[in-house]
C-alpha positions as CSV (number, residue, x, y, z in Angstrom):
1,M,44.5,-13.2,29.3
2,R,42.1,-13.0,26.3
3,L,38.5,-12.5,27.2
4,P,35.8,-14.5,25.3
5,F,34.2,-12.6,22.4
6,F,30.7,-12.6,24.1
7,V,32.2,-11.0,27.2
8,L,33.7,-8.2,25.2
9,L,30.4,-7.8,23.3
10,S,28.4,-7.6,26.6
11,A,30.8,-5.0,27.9
12,I,30.5,-2.9,24.7
13,C,26.7,-3.1,24.8
14,Y,26.6,-2.2,28.5
15,A,28.7,0.9,27.9
16,Q,26.6,2.3,25.1
17,Q,25.7,5.9,25.8
18,P,22.1,6.9,25.9
19,I,21.2,9.3,23.1
20,L,18.3,11.8,23.4
21,Y,16.9,13.0,20.1
22,N,16.8,16.8,19.7
23,H,13.3,18.3,20.0
24,A,11.9,14.9,20.9
25,T,10.8,15.5,24.4
26,V,7.0,16.0,24.1
27,N,3.7,16.0,26.0
28,A,2.9,12.3,26.5
29,A,-0.7,12.8,25.3
30,S,-0.5,15.3,22.4
31,Y,3.0,14.7,21.0
32,A,2.8,18.4,20.1
33,P,6.1,19.3,18.3
34,F,8.7,21.3,20.1
35,G,8.4,25.0,19.4
36,V,4.7,25.2,18.6
37,P,2.6,27.1,21.1
38,N,1.3,24.0,22.9
39,G,4.6,22.1,22.7
40,A,5.9,23.0,26.1
41,I,6.0,20.4,29.0
42,A,3.7,21.4,31.8
43,R,4.6,21.3,35.5
44,G,3.2,18.1,37.0
45,S,2.5,16.5,33.6
46,V,3.5,13.2,32.0
47,F,6.1,13.7,29.2
48,T,7.8,11.4,26.7
49,V,11.4,11.3,25.7
50,F,12.6,9.5,22.5
51,G,16.1,8.3,21.7
52,E,18.4,5.3,21.7
53,N,19.9,3.1,24.4
54,L,17.6,4.8,26.9
55,G,16.6,1.8,29.1
56,P,16.0,-1.9,29.5
57,A,14.0,-4.1,27.2
58,Q,11.1,-4.5,29.7
59,S,9.7,-1.8,32.0
60,P,9.4,-2.8,35.7
61,S,6.1,-2.6,37.5
62,L,5.1,0.5,39.4
63,S,3.9,1.3,42.9
64,F,3.5,4.4,45.0
65,P,5.5,6.3,46.0
66,L,7.2,6.5,42.7
67,S,11.0,6.5,42.7
68,A,13.4,8.8,40.8
69,T,14.9,5.6,39.3
70,L,13.1,2.9,37.3
71,G,14.9,0.0,35.7
72,G,18.2,1.8,36.1
73,V,16.8,4.9,34.4
74,S,16.8,8.4,36.0
75,I,16.0,11.8,34.5
76,S,17.4,15.1,35.7
77,V,16.0,18.6,34.9
78,T,18.3,21.5,35.5
79,Q,17.3,25.1,35.8
80,S,19.8,27.8,36.8
81,G,22.0,25.2,38.4
82,V,19.1,23.6,40.4
83,V,18.6,19.9,39.6
84,T,15.2,18.2,40.0
85,Q,14.6,14.5,39.4
86,A,11.6,13.5,37.3
87,Y,9.8,10.2,38.1
88,P,10.1,7.6,35.3
89,I,6.8,5.6,34.9
90,Y,7.7,3.6,31.7
91,V,11.2,2.8,30.4
92,S,12.4,1.1,27.2
93,S,15.4,1.3,24.9
94,G,13.7,3.9,22.6
95,Q,11.1,5.7,24.8
96,I,10.8,6.9,28.3
97,N,7.6,8.3,30.0
98,A,8.1,10.3,33.2
99,V,6.3,12.7,35.4
100,L,7.7,16.2,35.7
101,P,7.5,17.5,39.3
102,S,5.2,20.4,40.0
103,T,8.0,22.1,41.9
104,V,9.9,23.1,38.7
105,T,9.4,26.6,37.3
106,A,8.2,27.7,33.9
107,G,11.0,28.5,31.4
108,L,13.8,26.8,29.6
109,A,15.5,23.9,31.2
110,S,18.1,21.2,30.4
111,L,17.1,17.6,30.5
112,R,19.5,14.6,30.8
113,L,18.9,10.9,31.2
114,T,21.1,8.4,33.0
115,Y,20.9,4.6,32.4
116,Q,23.0,2.3,34.4
117,S,25.4,5.1,35.3
118,N,25.8,6.1,31.6
119,K,24.7,9.7,31.0
120,S,23.0,10.9,27.8
121,N,23.5,14.2,26.0
122,A,21.6,17.1,27.4
123,V,18.6,18.6,25.5
124,T,16.7,21.8,26.0
125,I,13.1,21.7,26.9
126,Q,10.5,24.4,27.5
127,I,8.5,24.2,30.7
128,A,5.1,25.9,31.1
129,N,2.7,26.2,34.0
130,S,0.0,24.5,31.8
131,S,0.2,22.8,28.4
132,P,-2.7,20.4,28.1
133,G,-2.7,17.3,25.9
134,I,-5.6,14.9,25.3
135,F,-4.6,11.2,25.1
136,A,-5.7,9.5,21.9
137,I,-6.4,5.9,21.1
138,S,-3.6,6.1,18.5
139,N,-1.1,6.9,21.3
140,G,0.1,9.7,19.0
141,G,-2.1,12.7,19.8
142,Y,-4.3,12.5,16.7
143,G,-7.8,11.1,15.9
144,P,-10.2,9.6,18.5
145,G,-9.4,10.7,22.0
146,V,-9.5,8.6,25.1
147,V,-13.0,9.6,26.2
148,Y,-15.4,7.7,28.3
149,N,-19.2,8.0,27.8
150,F,-20.9,8.1,31.2
151,V,-24.0,5.9,31.3
152,S,-23.7,4.9,34.9
153,Q,-20.9,4.4,37.5
154,S,-20.5,0.8,36.3
155,N,-21.0,1.5,32.6
156,Q,-18.7,4.0,31.0
157,P,-17.7,2.7,27.5
158,V,-14.9,4.2,25.5
159,N,-16.2,6.6,22.9
160,S,-15.8,5.2,19.4
161,L,-17.5,5.2,16.0
162,A,-19.6,2.3,17.3
163,A,-20.2,3.9,20.7
164,P,-20.9,7.6,20.2
165,A,-21.8,10.1,22.9
166,A,-25.1,11.9,22.7
167,P,-25.8,15.6,23.2
168,G,-26.3,16.3,26.9
169,Q,-24.3,13.3,28.0
170,L,-21.5,13.4,30.5
171,V,-18.1,12.3,29.2
172,T,-14.7,11.9,30.9
173,I,-11.7,13.1,28.9
174,W,-8.2,11.8,29.7
175,G,-5.2,14.0,29.4
176,T,-2.2,15.5,31.0
177,G,-0.7,19.0,31.5
178,L,-3.6,20.9,33.2
179,G,-1.1,22.4,35.7
180,P,0.8,21.8,38.9
181,V,-0.7,20.3,42.1
182,N,0.1,21.1,45.8
183,F,1.0,17.5,46.8
184,P,4.0,15.4,45.8
185,D,3.8,14.1,42.2
186,N,5.1,10.7,43.2
187,V,2.2,9.7,45.5
188,A,-1.3,8.6,44.7
189,P,-3.1,11.7,43.4
190,K,-5.6,13.5,45.6
191,P,-9.0,14.4,44.1
192,G,-9.8,18.0,43.4
193,N,-9.7,20.6,40.6
194,V,-6.4,22.1,39.6
195,T,-6.1,25.8,40.3
196,T,-5.7,26.5,36.6
197,A,-8.7,27.7,34.7
198,V,-9.8,24.8,32.4
199,S,-12.4,24.9,29.6
200,V,-13.5,22.4,27.0
201,T,-14.9,22.8,23.5
202,I,-16.7,20.0,21.6
203,G,-17.6,20.7,18.0
204,G,-16.4,24.3,18.5
205,Q,-19.0,24.8,21.3
206,P,-18.2,25.4,25.0
207,A,-18.9,22.4,27.2
208,K,-19.8,22.6,30.9
209,V,-16.9,21.3,33.0
210,T,-17.7,19.7,36.3
211,Y,-14.2,18.3,37.2
212,S,-10.7,19.1,36.0
213,G,-8.0,17.5,38.1
214,R,-5.8,14.5,38.6
215,S,-7.0,11.0,38.0
216,P,-7.0,8.9,41.2
217,C,-5.1,6.1,39.4
218,C,-2.1,7.7,37.9
219,A,0.5,10.3,38.8
220,G,0.5,13.2,36.3
221,V,-2.6,12.0,34.5
222,D,-5.7,14.3,34.4
223,Q,-9.4,13.8,34.0
224,I,-11.8,16.4,32.8
225,V,-15.5,15.6,33.2
226,A,-17.7,17.7,30.8
227,T,-21.2,17.7,29.3
228,V,-21.6,17.4,25.6
229,P,-23.4,20.6,24.5
230,S,-27.0,20.1,23.5
231,S,-26.6,21.8,20.1
232,V,-23.3,20.1,19.2
233,P,-22.9,19.1,15.5
234,L,-23.2,15.4,15.1
235,G,-20.5,13.4,13.4
236,C,-17.9,10.7,13.6
237,W,-14.9,13.0,14.1
238,V,-16.2,15.9,16.2
239,P,-13.2,18.1,17.3
240,L,-12.4,18.1,21.0
241,T,-10.0,20.5,22.7
242,V,-9.1,21.5,26.2
243,N,-7.9,25.0,27.2
244,A,-5.8,25.2,30.4
245,G,-4.4,28.5,31.5
246,G,-4.8,30.0,28.0
247,T,-3.0,27.2,26.1
248,V,-5.1,25.0,23.8
249,S,-4.5,21.2,23.6
250,N,-4.2,19.1,20.5
251,S,-7.4,18.5,18.6
252,A,-8.6,15.0,19.3
253,T,-11.9,13.8,18.0
254,M,-15.0,12.0,19.4
255,A,-18.1,10.5,17.9
256,V,-21.4,12.2,18.6
257,A,-24.8,10.9,17.5
258,A,-28.4,11.3,18.4
259,K,-29.5,9.7,21.6
260,G,-30.0,6.0,21.2
261,A,-28.0,5.7,17.9
262,A,-25.8,2.6,17.7
263,S,-23.2,4.4,15.6
264,C,-22.2,7.7,14.2
265,S,-22.6,9.0,10.6
266,D,-21.6,11.9,8.4
267,P,-24.3,12.3,5.8
268,G,-22.5,15.1,3.9
269,N,-19.2,13.3,3.6
270,P,-19.0,10.2,1.3
271,L,-15.4,9.5,2.4
272,S,-16.7,8.9,6.0
273,A,-18.2,5.5,5.0
274,L,-14.9,4.3,3.6
275,V,-13.0,5.2,6.8
276,R,-15.6,3.4,8.9
277,T,-15.8,0.3,6.6
278,P,-13.0,-2.3,6.7
279,G,-11.6,-4.1,3.6
280,G,-10.1,-3.3,0.2
281,Q,-10.6,0.3,-0.8
282,S,-9.3,3.0,-3.2
283,Y,-9.2,6.7,-2.8
284,I,-8.6,8.9,-5.9
285,L,-8.5,12.7,-5.6
286,F,-8.1,15.1,-8.5
287,Y,-7.6,18.7,-7.3
288,R,-6.7,22.1,-8.7
289,I,-4.9,24.9,-6.8
290,D,-4.9,28.4,-8.1
291,S,-2.4,30.2,-6.0
292,V,-0.8,33.6,-5.5
293,E,2.7,33.7,-4.1
294,N,3.6,37.2,-3.0
295,L,6.2,36.8,-0.3
296,N,9.6,38.1,-1.3
297,T,8.6,38.3,-5.0
298,S,7.5,41.2,-7.2
299,P,5.3,41.0,-9.1
300,A,3.3,38.3,-7.5
301,T,3.7,34.8,-8.9
302,L,0.5,33.3,-10.2
303,R,0.3,29.6,-10.6
304,T,-2.3,27.0,-11.3
305,V,-1.6,23.3,-10.9
306,D,-3.6,20.2,-11.3
307,K,-2.7,17.3,-9.0
308,L,-3.6,13.7,-8.9
309,Y,-3.5,11.3,-5.9
310,S,-4.5,7.7,-5.9
311,R,-4.1,4.8,-3.5
312,F,-5.4,1.2,-3.2
313,Y,-5.2,-0.2,0.3
314,T,-6.9,-2.3,3.0
315,R,-8.7,-0.4,5.7
316,P,-8.4,-2.2,9.2
317,N,-11.5,-3.2,11.1
318,S,-11.6,-0.9,14.1
319,P,-14.1,1.3,15.8
320,Y,-11.3,3.9,16.1
321,N,-10.5,4.3,12.5
322,F,-9.2,7.8,11.5
323,D,-7.7,9.2,8.3
324,P,-6.4,12.8,8.2
325,Y,-7.2,13.1,4.5
326,M,-10.7,11.6,4.7
327,S,-12.0,12.1,8.3
328,Y,-13.5,15.6,7.9
329,A,-14.9,17.2,11.0
330,P,-18.7,18.0,10.8
331,I,-19.8,20.9,8.7
332,G,-19.4,24.2,10.6
333,T,-16.4,23.0,12.6
334,C,-12.5,23.0,12.4
335,L,-10.0,20.3,13.1
336,V,-6.3,21.1,13.8
337,Q,-3.6,18.6,13.0
338,Q,0.0,19.0,14.2
339,G,3.1,16.9,13.4
340,T,6.8,16.8,13.0
341,G,8.4,17.4,9.6
342,E,6.9,18.7,6.4
343,S,3.8,16.6,5.7
344,A,2.4,18.2,2.5
345,P,4.7,16.6,-0.1
346,G,4.4,13.0,1.3
347,W,0.8,12.8,2.3
348,S,2.1,12.0,5.8
349,L,0.0,13.9,8.3
350,R,-0.2,12.0,11.5
351,G,-2.7,9.1,11.2
352,A,-2.1,8.4,7.5
353,L,-2.3,4.7,6.7
354,P,1.1,3.1,6.8
355,A,2.6,1.8,3.6
356,S,2.0,-1.8,4.8
357,A,-1.7,-1.2,4.4
358,S,-1.4,-0.5,0.6
359,L,-2.0,-3.0,-2.1
360,N,1.4,-4.2,-3.3
361,P,2.0,-3.6,-6.1
362,Q,-0.4,-0.8,-6.8
363,P,-2.4,-1.5,-10.0
364,Y,-1.7,-0.1,-13.4
365,Q,-3.6,3.2,-13.9
366,A,-4.1,5.9,-16.6
367,Y,-5.1,9.6,-16.6
368,S,-6.4,11.0,-19.9
369,N,-7.0,14.7,-20.5
370,N,-9.5,15.6,-23.2
371,G,-8.7,12.4,-25.2
372,G,-5.0,13.2,-25.6
373,Q,-2.1,11.0,-24.9
374,P,-2.8,9.4,-21.5
375,L,-0.4,9.4,-18.6
376,T,-0.1,5.8,-17.6
377,F,1.6,4.6,-14.5
378,T,2.1,1.9,-11.9
379,P,3.0,3.6,-8.6
380,S,6.4,2.5,-7.3
381,Q,5.4,3.3,-3.7
382,S,2.3,2.9,-1.6
383,F,0.4,5.7,-3.4
384,F,0.7,7.9,-6.5
385,A,0.9,11.7,-6.1
386,S,1.9,13.9,-9.0
387,T,1.3,17.2,-10.7
388,V,-0.5,16.5,-14.0
389,G,-1.0,20.1,-15.2
390,D,0.9,23.4,-14.6
391,I,0.6,27.0,-15.6
392,N,3.2,29.2,-14.0
393,S,2.7,33.0,-14.6
394,S,0.8,32.2,-17.8
395,V,3.5,29.9,-19.0
396,A,2.5,26.2,-19.5
397,E,4.9,23.8,-17.9
398,G,4.5,20.1,-18.5
399,M,1.0,18.8,-19.2
400,A,-2.0,21.0,-19.9
401,L,-4.6,21.8,-17.3
402,L,-7.7,19.6,-17.2
403,G,-10.0,19.9,-20.1
404,P,-13.4,18.4,-21.0
405,N,-13.9,14.6,-21.4
406,A,-11.0,13.8,-18.9
407,S,-11.0,10.4,-17.3
408,F,-9.2,8.2,-14.9
409,T,-8.8,4.5,-15.8
410,I,-8.1,1.7,-13.4
411,D,-6.3,-1.4,-14.8
412,P,-6.6,-0.2,-18.4
413,G,-7.0,-3.2,-20.8
414,G,-7.1,-5.6,-17.8
415,P,-9.9,-7.7,-16.3
416,N,-10.7,-4.9,-13.7
417,Q,-10.8,-2.0,-16.1
418,T,-12.9,0.8,-14.7
419,V,-13.2,4.2,-16.4
420,L,-14.2,7.1,-14.2
421,P,-15.0,10.6,-15.6
422,I,-13.3,13.6,-14.0
423,T,-15.5,16.6,-13.6
424,L,-13.8,19.4,-11.7
425,E,-15.9,21.5,-9.3
426,P,-15.9,25.2,-9.9
427,P,-13.9,27.1,-7.2
428,P,-15.6,29.5,-4.9
429,G,-15.4,33.2,-5.6
430,W,-12.8,34.7,-3.3
431,T,-11.1,38.1,-3.8
432,R,-7.5,37.9,-2.8
433,P,-5.4,41.0,-2.0
434,Q,-2.2,41.8,-3.8
435,A,-0.2,41.6,-0.6
436,A,0.2,38.6,1.7
437,I,-2.7,38.2,4.2
438,L,-1.7,38.9,7.9
439,I,-3.5,36.5,10.2
440,P,-3.4,37.1,14.0
441,R,-3.2,33.8,15.9
442,N,-5.1,35.1,18.9
443,S,-8.4,36.3,17.4
444,P,-11.0,34.8,15.1
445,L,-10.5,34.9,11.3
446,S,-13.6,35.8,9.2
447,L,-13.6,35.0,5.5
448,S,-16.2,35.9,2.8
449,F,-16.6,34.1,-0.5
450,S,-19.2,33.3,-3.2
451,P,-20.2,29.7,-3.4
452,V,-20.7,28.4,-7.0
453,D,-22.2,24.9,-6.2
454,G,-24.9,25.2,-3.6
455,G,-24.7,21.5,-3.0
456,A,-21.0,21.2,-2.2
457,P,-19.3,22.2,1.1
458,I,-16.6,24.9,1.1
459,A,-13.4,23.8,2.7
460,I,-11.0,26.3,4.3
461,V,-7.4,25.2,5.1
462,I,-4.5,26.9,6.6
463,Y,-1.3,24.9,6.1
464,S,1.9,26.0,7.8
465,Y,5.4,24.6,7.8
466,A,8.0,26.1,10.1
467,A,11.6,25.2,9.2
468,A,13.0,26.4,12.5
469,T,11.1,23.7,14.4
470,N,10.6,21.3,11.5
471,S,6.9,21.2,12.3
472,T,3.6,21.2,10.4
473,V,0.2,22.6,11.6
474,Q,-2.9,22.3,9.5
475,V,-6.2,23.9,10.3
476,Q,-9.1,22.4,8.2
477,C,-12.7,23.7,8.4
478,L,-15.9,22.9,6.5
479,A,-18.4,25.6,5.7
480,P,-22.0,24.5,4.9
481,P,-23.0,24.2,1.2
482,G,-24.2,27.6,0.0
483,A,-22.5,29.5,2.8
484,A,-21.0,32.9,1.9
485,S,-18.8,33.3,4.9
486,F,-17.1,31.4,7.7
487,T,-15.2,32.3,10.9
488,I,-12.3,30.3,12.1
489,P,-12.3,30.5,16.0
490,A,-9.2,31.8,17.8
491,D,-8.7,28.4,19.5
492,S,-8.2,26.8,16.1
493,L,-5.6,29.3,15.1
494,S,-3.7,29.5,18.4
495,N,-1.4,26.6,17.8
496,L,-0.2,27.7,14.4
497,Q,3.5,28.6,14.4
498,P,4.4,32.2,13.8
499,T,5.8,33.0,10.3
500,Y,7.8,36.1,9.3
501,G,7.4,36.5,5.6
502,I,11.0,35.6,4.9
503,R,12.4,32.8,2.8
504,D,13.9,30.4,5.4
505,G,12.2,27.2,4.1
506,S,9.0,28.0,6.0
507,Y,5.7,28.8,4.3
508,A,2.0,29.3,5.2
509,N,-0.9,29.3,2.8
510,L,-4.6,29.9,3.1
511,L,-6.8,27.8,0.8
512,V,-10.6,28.2,0.1
513,G,-12.0,25.4,-2.1
514,T,-15.1,23.6,-3.3
515,L,-15.2,19.9,-2.3
516,G,-17.1,17.8,-4.9
517,F,-18.7,15.5,-2.3
518,N,-22.0,15.7,-4.1
519,H,-20.5,14.6,-7.4
520,A,-18.2,11.8,-6.2
521,E,-17.7,8.8,-8.4
522,T,-17.9,5.5,-6.6
523,F,-16.9,2.1,-8.0
524,S,-16.3,-1.5,-7.0
525,N,-14.0,-4.2,-8.6
526,K,-11.7,-7.0,-7.5
527,L,-9.0,-4.4,-6.7
528,A,-11.1,-2.4,-4.4
529,S,-14.5,-3.4,-3.1
530,N,-15.1,0.2,-2.1
531,G,-13.6,3.0,-4.2
532,I,-14.2,6.6,-4.8
533,L,-13.0,9.5,-7.0
534,V,-13.5,13.0,-5.6
535,T,-12.5,16.4,-7.1
536,A,-11.7,19.7,-5.4
537,N,-10.9,23.2,-6.6
538,W,-8.9,25.6,-4.4
539,V,-8.1,29.2,-4.5
540,A,-4.9,29.9,-2.4
541,Q,-3.0,32.8,-1.0
542,S,0.3,33.3,0.9
543,V,-0.2,34.3,4.5
544,V,1.9,35.5,7.4
545,L,0.9,34.2,10.8
546,E,1.4,36.9,13.5
């Protein structure tokens, strides 16, 4: 007997094996990449698994006590031959959220998913006693955190650009991974602080914690009640971190403004207004990097490159807007960004605007260096990013470095032609050693430099890519204009991946640069109602992260 085609097709679909992606089991709040210091899954926390054919199209409703099976999906965690069942709380074909029981032990474990009797491949996970993550509005661990401003018991608005917290105000931070509890993880959580030591920093300053335990609503979900420090720096993207048991969470952000203010602001950052304003925009960045590469090379390689980035796009209308390349933390603070993959070449740090937000096609543009033959281009993708000048060990490669009378032209010869001068900021004075800098990740890093432009902030960046875990971590700090030193706190360095000074595809660099915020060129035309051109000049050095 020949079965109808649709019956065969149904049988094939039903028999599809679930596939778990490697290194794609993460903290459900932070999404910290596997292998970084805060990338483990905490006992009693909510974790997320990504893959294919994992579950049904629609997740069933939940009720206490939670079951080890939801929508035909179950998840087993095996340690030394002992199998423990997790509690699924959300299921779909590509993503599963589940609560890891507090009864498991810290260490390596094997995780496997079963959907309708079909078993997935097994993946290795790292379990920790504590590994905190702050939930973000983005659902991706970056940008504005899920933070409630306490006004009264019946009035607790979500913190946003339009609803900032004030110094001295109570806030509730939502997260997961503070640590295990002494009651079953599948029942309604009991109130009370976890036994793990928990601390909070807001804008780099310690905040008083009055509660750090499970939320009464949801298994595995934590609430931390803290007071915004009275001397916290004001801004739209003030860094927020939670430390539980010595592990530091992802860096989320929150808006902080003076008491009674209707919205936040960043007076020293002209890019801030663009991120907070919806509509057609353009961001153009010309920057120079003078770098020393002295890992596995003798003598050291000296290289100076000029780079150009431009993008025309539409900014959405949201009080939770965030852009990793424009949303600088307040002066005097540091913001840490983590992600999977190598983000530097593709301008793809987590939170970057999607390609669908870009003007399509991008407009015709031109870069002219000292009146010479211009580089004209129409970007073939959602942005333009290219090296436009290069000197490698005193040998010029490609176009010359920026000279006087350089300019950038939008729509040359067209109805929206706009010519913007490019004036490069001088770099700060920073004496670099002949050998690679060794940076401990468990202690503060103090740097000294000589500012050249007293009106421009100094930016300090540590960018690290680890090939073994295919992960990127970037620490970005702003020193006040005119400052001659800055100290990066240990908490900001703690989640960098270790590097070993060998060529395995990994690299880590320390950059100290002048941001030309005080000399930014703004413009408006029919292609971008709000546009800006900013320059930056960096001095860079290879580093080894210990």
